[in-house]
Residue, then its C-alpha position, 0 to 999 in steps of 0.5 A: m444520532r439516537p442509539r435506537d436509530l443506530h440499532a434499527l439501521e444495524f449500524d452496530k453490526v457494520l461497526c463489528l465488521l469494521a472492527d474485524c479489519a483492525l489489527s489491534s485490540a485498541g483499534r477494534e475498540a475504537c472502531l466499535a466506538i465510532q459515531p456518525q457526525a453531524s458537522a458538515a466540515r467534519v464529515i467532509a474532512e473525515s471522508e476525505r481523510t479515509w479516501q486519501f489513506f485509501c489512495l495512499l495504500e493503493r499507490h504503495l501496496s505494502f504498509p508497515l502497520r502490524e498488530f501492536p499491544d494495548i499499553r494504556p493500562a501500563l501507562q496508567w500504572a506507571a503514572h503512580a509514584g513507586a510503580t514498577l513495570d515488568g519486562t513483558t510490559l516494557l517490551d510492549i512499550r518498546a514495540v509501540i515505540v518502534l512501530s510509531r517511528t517506522l510509520s512516521a518515517f513511511l508517511r513522511r516519505h510517501a504521504a507528502g501530497y495528501d493534505h488530510l494526512a499531513d498531521l499523522p507523521g508529526r503525531l507519531l512521535a519518536f523516542p530515540e533515547l527510550e528506545d535505545v535503552l529498552c533495546r539494550c536492556l531487554d531481550d526478546n522475552g522481556r528479560l533483562t540483559d547483562e548490558a542493563s547495568p555493570e552491577l547486574r553484569a558482575l552479579r550474574r558473572r558471580v552467580r554463574a561461577l558459583t553455579d559452575e563450582i557447585e555442579r563441578r563438585l557434585q559431579q565429582l562426588l557422583h562419579s567417585p567410587h565409594v558412593g556408587a551404591v549410595v546414590a539413586d541416580r547420577y544427576i544433579t537437581v534443585r530442591n528448595n533453591r539448593f543443588v542436591i543429589p539423589v540418594r537411596p533412603h537406607f544409605h543417606t547416612r553414608i554421605q554427610g549432608v542435609v536432606q532437603d526433600r524426598s520423592s513422592s514414592g519415598e524411594t529417593l532422598f535429595v541430599e545436600p552434601l556438607f561441602a555444598v551447603e556453604l556454596n549454596n548459601l553463597l549462591l542464594l545470597a548472590r541471587k538475592e543481590e541479582e534480584a535486587e539489582e534487577h528490581r532497581v533496573f526495572v524501577w529506573l526503566t519505569d521512571l524513564v517511561r514515566g517521564e514520557l507518559a504524555r507523549l506516549d499516550s498521544t502517540f498511542a492515540a495516533l497509532t490507534e487512529v492509523d489502525v482505524l483508518h487502515a481498517k476502513v481501507l480494508f473494509a472498503r476493499k473487501y466490500r468494494c466501497t468508494k467515496p460519495r460526493l457529500g454536501g449536495i441537496a440531492v440523494r443519488v445513490r447508484a448500485a447500492r449494496h447492503p454490506l450486511l447482506v454481502a457479509a452474509g454471503k447472500t446474492v445482493v441485487p444492487i439498488d438505485l436510490f434517488i431523491p431529486e433536487e426539486k423533491n424532498g422525499l421518496v415513497i416506495t410502494g409494492p407488495n411484501t417481500g419486494g425489498k421496500t424495507a431493505a431499500l429504506k435500511t440501505l439508504g439510512l445505513l449508507c448515510l450513517m457510514a458516510q457521516s462516520g468517515m467510511l467509504i460506502p458500497v456504491e458506484e462512483e459519482s453517488a451523492l449524499p447530503i449531510f444530515c444533522g440527524i438520521f431517524a428511523d421508525i422501522g420494525d415492530a416496536q410494541s412493548l409488553e413491559t410499558s403496555l404499548s401496542t404496535f401503533s402506540a409505540h410507533i406514535q411515541n417514536v414519531v413524537e420523539i422524532l418530531g421533538e428532536l428534528s432539526p433540518p436537514a434531517l433524514v426520516l425513514f418510515d416503514e409503513p407509517g400509519g400502520g397498526t390502526d384503521p387504514i383510513e385513519g392510518g392513511a390520513l395520519a401518514c399523509g399529515l405526517l409526510h406533509h408536516l415533515t417536508a414543510r419543516g425541511a426534512y428529507v423523508a423516505a417511506s414505504t407504504h401499502l395504504t392507498p391514501v398515502k400512494l395518492f398523496a405521494v403522486a399528487n404532491e410535487t415534493y415526493q418521488v414515487a417508486a415501486v419495487d420491481f415484481d413479476l406479476e405472473t410468477l409473483t416473484p420480486h426482482y429487488r429493484l426500484r422502478y421510479d415514477i410508478v405506483g406499485q400494487s400491494l398484491g395481498l390477495p394474489m400472494a395469499r392465493r399463491l401461498g395456499l389460502p383457500e379460494e373461498v376465503c380469497a373470493a369473499a375478501e375480493a367481494s368485500l372490497s369497495p368499488e373504489a378500491r377495485q377500480l383503483s387496483q384495476a387502474i394500477a394493473k392496467l397502467e402496469e400492463t401498459r408500462a410493461a408493454l411500452e418498456r418491451e417496445r422501447c427495448r425492442a426499438a432500442s435493439e432495432r436501432e442498434e442493429l440498424a446502426a450496426l448494419r449501416a456501419r457495415q454498409q459503410e465499411l463495405l462501400a469503403q472497401i469496394e471504393d478502395r478496391k475500385q481505386r486499386i483496380w483503376q490505378e492498376e489499369l491506368a498504370e498498365a495503359k501507360r506502360l502499353v503506350r510506352q511500349l507502343r512508342v518504342e516498338g513503333r519507332a523501331l518499326a518505322d526505322r526498319f520500314r524507312r531503311q527498306i523503302g528509303e529515307r525520302s519515301a512519302a509512305a514512311a513519313q506518313a506512317q510515322r506521322e500517323l503513329a505519333q498522332f495515335l500515341r498523342t491521342q492515347e496519352r490525352a485519353i489516359a490523362a483525361k481519364e486520370h483527371e476525371r477519376a482523381a479526387p476533387p480538390p478540397v473546397a475549404v481553404e482551412p483544414p478541418q477542425i475537431g467537431d466539423e462534419v467531414e467525409a472521406h473516400n469520396g463521401t463513403i465515410r461521413g461523420e464528425l471529426v473527433g481526433v487526429h493522431g499521427g496522420r490518422a483521423r478518427i470519424r464518429r458516426g452514431g455509436l461507431t468510430f472510423e479511422v482513416e488517413a488524415v489527407h483523405l478528409r474533406k470538410v463538408a459542413k461547419t458545425k462548430q462555431n467557436g472554440a475551434v481547435h486547429i489540427a496540427v498533424q505533426r510529431s510532438e516535440m516534447a517526449v512522453r513518459p512511458e507510463i501514466n499513474l491513474l491512482g486516486l482518480r475516478v473513472s470519469e477523470a482517469l479515462p480522458r487522461l488515459e486517452e490523451f496519454l495514448d495520443r501523445a505516446v503514439l505521436d512519440q512512437h513509443a512501442s509500449v507504455r505502462i498504466i498504473h491503476g492499482t487494485g482497490t475495488g477493481a472499478l478503475k482497472r476494469a474501466v481501463r482494460d475495457f477502454l484498451a480493448h476498444s482503442p485503435y492504438c492498442f495492439s495488446f495488453s497484459e498484467a504487469p510483472q510483479a516487479e513492475g506493479g503486478s495486478g496494479a498495473t497494465i503493460v500496453m503494446l502500441r500499434p506501430 
């Protein structure tokens, strides 16, 4: 990649944002030195490495990386024979060694399933002997401890003894009665590395000793008594021996470091690489980035956001950028300030980031090819020093691009053919676009030139798009509308910005008839498109309302049918109860009547026969009515299959069978889903010819774990697994489950909670307690 292209697309500024996420100075330096790669294998490997590190940190919310010092200068100095490292430098080396061991242990425990991170634990080396020696010999301030060597311990013990002896003798002198008027104050101090006492200047002859110094005011002399001279000499010699022993120990420690220089250097490089990976993950979290699909032939970028605009705190409208598989280029048209240049820069910058192993701020399922080169001709490149005009500078840049071009390459042009006569510039731009696609390059260009617009529309290798613009208010929407050619709106915008009307009228009069006709045709097409778009939105809204009304109608019909069934069942039960009561009371009346008129009375016998006949008639009527109202037996012998057209509640609910769980069936009709008892289903039409899945309404024999881990999955992969998990959890009669989704960009978390909000199994859900994952997990209470 050319440095001028990286600068034009502001890749260096993105690297500065990335460097701000690094924890060490070496990591920041490495971030600033990142270069996009052209090798497809290396690009895919680096992208997957970053993504796996992102997933690792999402799974384990704490990572033991901390700020660490840059030990490379110390290692270079230690490589020279006779060089000695001081305590602070050795302390930095110890910190790097300890951090390397900690990170290696963490990755060995938790990164086993990440193949692109498998090399890191082996490269983060451990130095047990060197670490043990440095920990034993140095304190937290980089000073040698008494345990560094037996000789050093003995010398320091002697220094302390001599110091105590001198201070004790001097304290005795200060507090003796005969020197009370001689000393200026009762304290001991050090001058010229010797212990002394303060004495008044006119009385110093009363104390035998050596004057070592005097105060700045001259009111105090610092005298070393004669008895302290010998002790101070002994102390000075002991300290010299202590310093010599300390130097010997530092030389020894430096030799130990020199013996591990190669391994220390490679370990520091691996530690810096981990810091860069960690910075990429922090960058991805901050700007809500994800991993694109790399290596295809189509450009499919959804909801792209320019990271520099996000970092500046501006309101960013996500933009979709598409170059279909059957096309090689994208030509963006429309007025100024509509976002054409920003769209080109966003596309180029995201490609550079993706080929640098970074995650990019787009929606999931975005896809990018891998380019051998990314070239940009954006902005005003005129140069007074080289006597180049704007046009000449652009042409020189184009010549260099054509000389270095090797497909597959991405070339970005902002107003190709500009800076010269519009007719010649348009012809030059069309020739350039044709030549680049013939050489197999991908092209994204913005233009105001009519010939370029017509060329892009007529050429099947180019996709045309226009920046969305409100023609009434002349305000941009910062979105792209595809398969549309936009107007430049130069004159309307000039009017809006206050250019005198007579100037604008004169400009319109000077337009050629062809230009006016083209402008009118584009305006009419835009009006027609806008009207059709409004009609389409209205029709879609009406369809949604109609679907909602139909669903409500079906729901009401189902409720009425259920109510009718309940009323009929109640009436039927009441009729049966009445018949039973009539039989009991009728028999009692017949017995009483028989006793009154005699057992052989013909009237009694006749009354009993008529009562029995009446009861049999009523029972047959009730049975016939019950049979008439009962649901007809299913026609199909085999049970309904997933995907079959089924109905329930005597046809009041009808649709496609999409699932059966725990005796409950789900039927989809349009955009709505109904849940009914599985026993009420009736197959009405077979729509699935092969690959049938037979319904088995039974409890799963294999217990389901009460949690599911969705970390590292895309939304399209995670939701089917979540649905299957909830199906089995309900069959196994779990009261609650835990869903682990992590935090990251928040896309997976939002998708999971939106799915739960519409799931028939979910009674309620809430964020997990901190001990169970906090915001990275969700607790779901299932319906019984």
